[in-house]
N, C-alpha and C positions, 0 to 999 in steps of 0.2 A: 257585303258588296251591294248595298242598296242604292247607292247614288251613282248613276252612270255618268254624271257630269263632273264628279270629283276627280282630281288628278289620280291617274291609275285606276279609273273606274272599271266596272265589270264589262266584259265583252260577251259573256254568255252566262248560262245558269249551270247548276250542278249536274243536271241530266243532259246537258248539251256539251259540245266540244269546248275545251278550255283553250283560251288564248294565252300563250306564254311568251313574254318579251325577254329575250336574251340580250344582255348588254356585255359586249366584249368578244368572247371567243367565237369565231365562225365555226370552228370544229365542233364545239358543243351544240350550237344551233343545228348543224347538219345531223349530229347524232340523234338529237331529240326528234327531228323531222323524219328520220329514217325508221322510227319504231312503228311497225304496223299495228293498227288497232289500239293505239295508245289513247285516241280520243282527244288529241290536242292539236292546236295550230300554233306554229312557232314563228315569231317575228324576231328580227335581230337588229340591233343598233350597234354600229362600230364603237370600239372603246374610245375613240377620239371625238365622238359626237357630243355636242353641247348637251349637258345633262338636262337643261331646261326643256329640250325637245321631247323628253320622255313624258312630260306632263300632257302632251297632246295625243299620245298614242293609247287607245283603249286596250286593256289587258286584264287578265285574271290573276296573274302571278308574274313577278319580276325576278328573273334569275340573273344574278351578277357574277360574272366570271372573276376568279381571284386575281387574274392578271391585269385588272383595270381598277381605277380608283374614281368612282363617280362622286358627285356632290352629295354627301351623306346628309347634310342639313336639309337639302331639298327633298330627299326621300322620306324625311320624317312626316311630310304632309300627305304621303300616299296612303290611300285606304287599302289598296291591294297588298297582299303579303309579299315579303322579300326573302329570297333564298340566296345565300352566299355560297358559291360552289367553286372549289379549286384545290390545288395541291397544298400539302402541309406547309411548305416553305413560303407560298405566296398568299396565304390567308392572313389578312390584317388582324390587328387586335380588336376583336369584336366588342370588347368592353367599352370602346369608344363609339360604337354604332348600335345603340339600344333599339333602333327601329328594325333591325334584322330579325326575322322570325326563325330562320333555320340557318345554321352554318354546317356545311356538309363537305367532308373530304372527298376529293375526286377519286373514283374507283378506277382500277387499271383496265386496260384494253377497251376503253370506251363503253364500259358497262354503266348504263344510265338507269337501270331498273330501280335502284334505291332512290335516285333523284326523282323519278316519276312518282314513286310511292309518297315521297315527302310533298311533292307538288299537290297531289290529290288530297293529302291530309290537311295541308294548310288552306286549301281552297274549299274544303268541305265536300269534295266529290266522294262518292261511295267507293270503298276499296274491296267490298265483299264480292267474290266471284258469283255470277248469276248462273253459270253453267259449269258442268264438270270440265269441259274443254278449257274454259276460261280459268278455272281454278288450277288445273294442271299447268297451264301456260304461265300463270302468275307465280306459283311456287317454284317451278323449275327454272324460270328465267331469273328469279332472285336468289335461288338456293345454291347455285354453283354445284359443289360436290356434296350437297346435303342429300341425305336419304329421304325420299318422298314417296308416300304410299297412300292409297285410298282404302279406307276400311268402312265396313257397315256397322250397324248397331251391335252386332254380335262379335265384333272384333276380327271378322274375316277379311283378308286382303282381297280386294277386287282389282287393284292395279298398283304397281310399284315401279320405281326406276331402278337402274342397275346398281346405284350406290347402296341400296338397302342391303344387298348381299354382304357388303363389307362388315355390317353390324351383326350378322348372324353367321359367324365363321363355322365351317364344318368341323374344324378341330375342336371346337367347344361343344360339339353335338351332345356329348354325354351329360352336359349341364343343362340341356334344353328339353323342354317338354316335347311330346310327339308333334309331328307336322300338323296334325288336325286340330291341335289345341289353339286357343285364342292367341293371336299375335301379341296381345298385351302380356299374356302369361309367358310367352317365349322371350319377349324383350325384358321382362322383369327378372329373368334368370341371368341376363347378360349385364343389365345396368342396375345401379343402386342410386338412391338419392344422395345429395351432397352431405347429409347428416350421417352417412355411413351405415344405414340400415343393412343388416347382413342378408336377410332373406328377401331379396328382390326389392323392387321400388314400390312403395305405397302409392306414389304419385302415378306411376304407370297403371297400377291395378285399378285406380279410380278414374282413368281417362274415359272409358266408354260411357257415353251419355253425358259427359261434362264438358266444360269449356276450359281450355288451358289458360294459364296466366298470360297477360299481354306480353310480358317480357320473357315468356318461356319458363320451363322448369329445368334447373341444372341437374344433370345426372352424371354419374361416374361409372366407368367400366367395373363390373364385379368379377370378371375373369380375365385372364390374359394380362394385357398392359394396364397396370393399376394407375398409371400416371396421366390418363387422358380423360377429358371432360367433354360432355355434349349437352346442348340445350335443346329441349323438346318444345315444339310449337304445334298447336292444333287449330284448324280452321273448319268450322261447321259449314256444310253446303246448304243451299236454299232447298226448302221442302216442296217448291212448286213443281208438279209433275211435268208441266209443259217446258220447264227449263232443264229437264234431265239431260238433254243432248244425246249424242250418238252412243255414249257409253251407258247411259241410264243409271239412275241412282234412286234410292228411296229415303224415307224418313230416318234420320240419325246418321246418314253418311257424313264422313269428314275426311279432310286432307290432313295427314300428319307429316311433320318435318323433324329430322334429327340433324343438327348442325354441329360439327366439330369446333369447339371453342377452347381447346386446350391452351393455345397461346395466350388468349385473353385472360383466362382464369389463372394460368401460371404467373403472368405478369402481376395480376392483382394480389396473388398469394405472396409473391416475392416482395411486393411493395408493402404488404401488411407485415411481413416478417421484418423488413428493413425498419419500418416505423416502430415496431416493438423493440428491436435492438437499440434504436436511437433513444427511445423514451426510457429504457431501462439500462442504458450504458453506465458503466462504473464512473466514467468521467462526465462532468457537466458539459453540455454542448449549447452553443448560442449562435445567433445571427444578429448583427447590428447593422442599421442602415448608415448612410453617409453622415447623418446628423447625430450619431452615437446613441440612437434610440434602440431599445430591445425589440426586435421583430419576432424572435423565436428563442426559446430556451426549453430544454427538456426538464423532466421532473427531477432528475438528479441534481441539476444546477440550482433549481428552485429550493430544494430541500437543503442544499449546502448553504444557501444564503438565508434560510429560515423564513421563506415566504411561500405563499401559494403562487403558482405560475401566473395567474391572472393579475396579481398585484404588481408584477414586474413588466408585463408586456406593455410596450409603449413608453416606458419610463426611460430617462436618460441614464447612461451607465455611470455617471458621476454619483448616483445614489449608492453605488457599490464601492466607490473609491474615494480616498482622501485626495485633496488638491495635489499633493506631491505625487501620489501614485497615478493620478489622472494625467499629469504632465509627462510622466515616464511612458505611459501607454500611447499618448499622442506622438511623442518623439519617435517611438518604435514604428508607429503606423505611417508617419511621414516618410520614413526610409522605405517602407513597403510601396507606398504610392509612387515614390520617385524611381522605383525599380531597382534599388540597391540590393534588396533581398526578396526572395520569393515568399518567405514566411518568417515569423519571429517567435521567439520563446523567451518569456521573462518570468521571474518570480515576483509576486506582487502580494500585497496585503489587501484583503477584501473586508468590507464592513457588512456584518450580518444585521438582520432586522432587529435582533435583540440588543444591539450595541456592541457585541463581542467582535473580535477580529479573528480571521483565519489566514494562514499563509497558504498561497496557492501558486501553482505553476500553470501559466497560460500559454498555449501554443495556438497562434492564429494566422489566418491568411486573408488577403483582400479578395473580394469578389467584385466583378464588373458587370455593367449592364450590356445589353446586346450591341450597343454602339461603342463599347469600349471604355465608357466612363467609370470612374470609381464609384461603386455602389455601397460599400460598407465592409464589415469584417465578419468572418465566421471562424469559430475556433472551439477548442476543448480546454476545460479547466479541471485540474486535479488538486485535491486538498492535500497539502504537504505539511500541515501543522505539526504532526508528530515527528516527521522527518526533520523539520527545522529545529524543533525542540531538542532532538538528539544531537543535531549538528552543533547547536549552541552549547549543549552540555559537554560535547567532545572538545569544543574549542576551549572551554574553561579548564578541562582536565589537561589539555595540551599546554595551556599557559602555565598551569601549576608544575607540570613535568619539566617544562623548559626552564622554570625558575630554579629547579633543583640543580645544584652544582654537580651532582654525581651522574654518571652515565645511566640512562634508563632505556630499556627496550621492552616491547610487547611481543609475545610469541603466541602462535595459534596452538591448537591441540596437537598438531604434528611437530611442534618444536621449530616452526619456521617464523622468520621475522615478519612482523606486521608493522611495527613502528619503532623508530629510535629517535632520541632527542639530540639536540645539538652537541651536548656534552659527550655523548657516545661517539659522535663523529670526530670531535676534537681529540678524544682520548685514543681512538683506534684507527682513525683515518678512513673508516667505512661510512658512506652516507646512506640515506634511506633508499634512494633509487637503486643503489647497488645491491642492498640487502633484502629488499621486500620479496617475500616468497622463497628466500634461501634458508637452508637449515642453519641453526645456531652454531653448529660445529665448524662452519666456514670461518668463524672468528675465534672461538674459544678452544677449538680442537675437540677431537672425538672423546678423549678421556674426561674432560670437564663436562662435555655435553651429557655423557652417560651418568656422571655424578648428579647433574641437575635433573635428569629424567628419574633417577632413583629417588631423589628428594620429592619430586612431584608425586610419585607413586605412594610414598609414605604419607604425604599430606592428604591425598585422596582417600587413603585407607583409614585416616584418623579424622572423624567428623568434628572433633574439637579443635583442630588446627587448620589454619589457612595460610600460614607463613612459615618459612624456614630459611636457614642460611647454610652455605657451604663456601669453601675457599677455592680459588683458582688463580692461575697466572694469566692475566689479560694482556694480549699483545698490544704494544704501544705504537703510535703513529711513527715515532722516530726510531723504532727498533727496540728489541728486547721485550721484556714482559714486566708487568706491574703486579705485585701481590694484591689480590682483590678479594674482598668478601662480597659474595653475591647473595642478596636477599630475594627470595622467591615469594610472591603473593599470588594465590590462585584467583583468576577472574571469576565473577559470579556465574554460577552454572545456569544454563537455559534449559529448563525441563529436565534437570538432573544430569545433563551431558556436560563433560569437561570442555570448556571453551578455550582455555589457554592460561597464560600467566604473565605477570609483570615482573621483570627482574631489575633490581636497583643494585648497582655495582659501586662499592666503596673502596677507595684506595687505602690499604692498610700497611703501606710501606713503613711509616713511622712506628706503627704498632709492632710490626715484626722486628724492627730494629731494637725497640725497647724491650721486647720479649727476649731477644737475643742477649742484650746487655744484662737483663735481669737473670737470665739463665746462667750466664758466666759468673755474675756476682753471687748468685745462690750457691754455685759450686764453691766459691771462695769462702762464703759464710759457713756453709755446711761443714767443710773440712778444716779450714784454717782458723775459724773463730769459735765454732761451736764446742770443739773439744776443750781448749783452754778455759772457755767460759764455764763449761760444766765443772771443771776442776776447781776454779775460783769460787763458784757458787756453792759447791759441796763443802769446801773448807770454811767458808763464811758461815755455813749452817752449823757445823760441828765445833767451831772455835769456842763458842761460849760453854760448850759441854766439857771440853778438855782443859780449858784454862780458866782460872779464877780471875774474872775481869772486874775492874772497878767500874763504877757507874758511867763515867765519861767514856772509857774505852768501849764499854758495851754499846753505848749510843753510837759511836763511830762505826763499830762493826755492823750494827743494824742498818746504818745508812749505806754501807758498802753492799750489804745483802740486798737492799731494795734497789740499788743501782744495777746490780747484776741481774735482778729479776726483770727490770725494765729492758735491759739489753737482750734478755732471753725472749721477751715479748716482741721486741723489735726484730730480732732474727727470725722468729716464727712468722711475723707478718710479711717480711721480705720474701721468705721462702714461699709463703702462700701466694703472693702476687706473681711470683715467677712460675709456680707450678700450676696455677689456675689456667694460664694460657697454654699449657702443654697437655693437660689431661683432658681426654674426651669426656663429655657429659653423658653419664649413664642414667637415664630418666626412669622413674617409677612412681607408683602411687604413694603419696606422703601425706600424713595427717598434720595440718598446720599447728594445732594446739599441742600435740605431743612433742614435735620438734621445738616449738617455742619454749615449752617448759623445760625441756632438756638443756637448751641453750642458756636459759635463765639460771639454772642450777650450776652451770659451769663457769659463770661470771660472778666476780665479787660485786654484789649489788647492794650490800648494806641493808638499810631499812626501806629501800625502794619497793614499790608494789607493781606486780604484773597483773594486768586485767585482760582476759580473753573475751572480746566482744562478739565473736561469731566463730563457728567451727566449719571446716570444710576440708576435703581432700583434694590435693592438686597434683599435677604431674611435675616432678622436680627431682634433682639429685640430692639425696638426703643429707650427706655430709656437707655439701656446699651450702644448702639452705641453712643447716645448723650454724656454719661459720657466718653466714649473712646475719642471722638473728643475734649471734654473739657479738659481732662488731657493732650492730645498731644498739643493742642493750648497753654495751660498754660505753658507746658514744653518748647515750642518754644519761647514764648515771654520772659520767664525767662532767657533763654540762648542766644538767638539771639538779644535781645534788644527790646526797645519799637517801633522801626521802622522796625521790621522784616517783611520779605515776607514769607507767609505760603501758600502752594499750596495743593489742594486736586484733585487727578486724578485717572485714572484706570491703573492697571497693565495688560499689554497685552503681548502676545507671538504669535508665529506662529500659534498656535492652537486656539487663540481667547482671550477673556478677562478672566483673572484668579482671579482678585480681585481689590483692591483699595490701594492708598498710601496717606500719609500725609508727605510733605517735607517742609523744611525751609532753609534759607540761612545763618544760624548761624555758629558757629565754628565747628559744627559736633561732632561726638562721636568717640574717638580714637578706633582703631580696637581691642586693648587689653582690652577695657572696654565693648565692645558690648555683650560679653557673660555673663556679670554680671549685665547689665543695668536693667534687669527685676526682679532682686532679691529684696526681701523685705528689706527696710532700706538702700539700696544703693543709694547714691546721690553724685553729683559732686559739690554741693553748701553747704555752712555751715548751712544755715537755711532751707534746703530742708528736707521733711519728708522721702523721699526714698520710698514712697508708690504710687506715681502717675503713674509711668510706670509699677509697679507691678500690679496695677489695670487694666491697658491696657492689660497686658499679660493674666490676669485672664478672662477678657471679651472675648478676642480672643479665648482662650481655650474653654470657655463655648459654643462658636459658632462652634467649630471644625475648626477654622481657624489657619493657620500658620502665624507667624510674623517674619520678618527678617529686620535688620537694614543695610542699604547701604548708599552710598554717595548721598547727595541730591543736592540742588541748590547751585552752587558756593562753593562746599565743605561742605555744611551743612549736616544735618541728614535727612534721608528718611526712614520712617517706611512703609514696604510693607506687606499687608495682603492678603494671597492667600487661595485658597480652598473655596472662597466665591461663593455662588449660585446667579446668576443673574436672574432677573424676566423678561421674554420676554414681548413684547408689547401685545401679545395674552393673556398671563397669567395675565398681569397687568390689 
């Protein structure tokens, strides 16, 4: 303030009265004028005064009331400091008025003490009290409910206000030193520093003879209410004896103030906690402006996109989205701006910094400026890449299940429906909405449900099996029941716990009818044909022994004998087909090599060779496995010739042994006939029964094995049986 002629030039010096020009509020001018001993002269200009008139009025400080709006550009030329003073709601955006030195919120009940302090500070006037009376008046007028006391160099209290007693409660007396002790020691037992020092406050212990921090020292109660905070201020008094005043004071005297700042610290702590939660939130958080530029994003979102946060701030969101996804986001945002929705949630694909893509779910809201205009978007992003991958995998499985013509259902660990395909609904009349969460017995009945549960327990007890079958009567949509074979497959366990099962239901009505016909036919064959056939075969065998036959007659008798033997084989096969469907499979541990060699010795193989390529023990029904080998060996020698090579080995894959095979070096089976080779009555030879391989198929099905025909040795046939349970050495 060296130029008295400049606009807003000085009206006085620092040691003289200050001239304060108040623009706007008459009440504010009156309040400042009414402060006794303030050392200021107050002038006022009404709010509607032409702002240019201010330039002609000498003053030391311009105080602008928040309820008026002067010409801020003109005020840029003023040398005198400017203080903007008003309520929170009427203080303008000071970022537009950089010539303002101080922006101060109006205090309640006309308290102008803080305003006077700021006026003195910006004008360079001294604020240190020159007498004890002035010091006490200064701190008590500004302190409100603050505890204020005068101490000497020894820490003894020479004066205090009533509020100090609140900080030294008698209830906490057992924690306090004796009354004669230093006040600093007594307060150290009550307060602690913000860093949580347990044994009093080092800051308080060092106060005597020192100067407190300008912003005070933050303290916390050490006893009683642990949730309150206080700020300590210290003001040294002048050492001039003439300025001691009526109370008198000596070298080292000081005024101490303790102010309750719990609300301020609490708000700060809560804000810090909120910021920590936002930065470390599981979801990515962001704020975009109206131009789709990133104004804020937390660390989670930056890591999700593979960037450092600073790399994305200020960038366009199109950097994270493909053109198609950007259009989707814009369309959803337009609906928000138009007020159709309060918020939007879309699944979207984001582009990472390394070129990879992630699936994300974005939930966002519009934010608006103070005047109601659209300001941009804020929202949360969650990475759902794994969830989307599972959904796509589930969709593929559902497509496969829907393509299966048989009814399929999925059950949870409690035997309740989770999913059924369309074929299940068509067959039973029950849809997914009706069945979801209901027990399986609601459809198949309690008896069949118990049979299924028993099978599941067997599978869980046998680590080598994950599938099994049982039969039931499935209720039909049109009424009645359908003979059904239900194949159960356990779902993969999660952490060793049983998760549920998938059930595939196959209509076996035709099979049951065929078994019924075969059973009746077997009865006829067994009783009405077997006995006379045995008689004829026996006579044909003894006839050459009791009658002297010529060569031609002996030839014809031999032909009759061979025909009768073929009939015996035919009857045996027919009975086997019928009986395999009736007899339960009794499984046990069986050695493949032993059974194969026993079967080979019981079949007329001529000069054919049996080669065992691998040995293993499997779970099977021994007599049925023997019949399976016999029929395959007989089929091989019949088609490959008397010098055929037949090989038995194991079917292996990258996951281990899956089963066994029987292969030969014969002419093989044409691809167009492989689908019919197991049908009853199908044969490629004129004198074949067409039942040998059908029996093989029935035996495999009874064991829950799958059988497939592929190319064998030198183009021959190879029958592969998979789904076979191996017996480990430990189990064996």
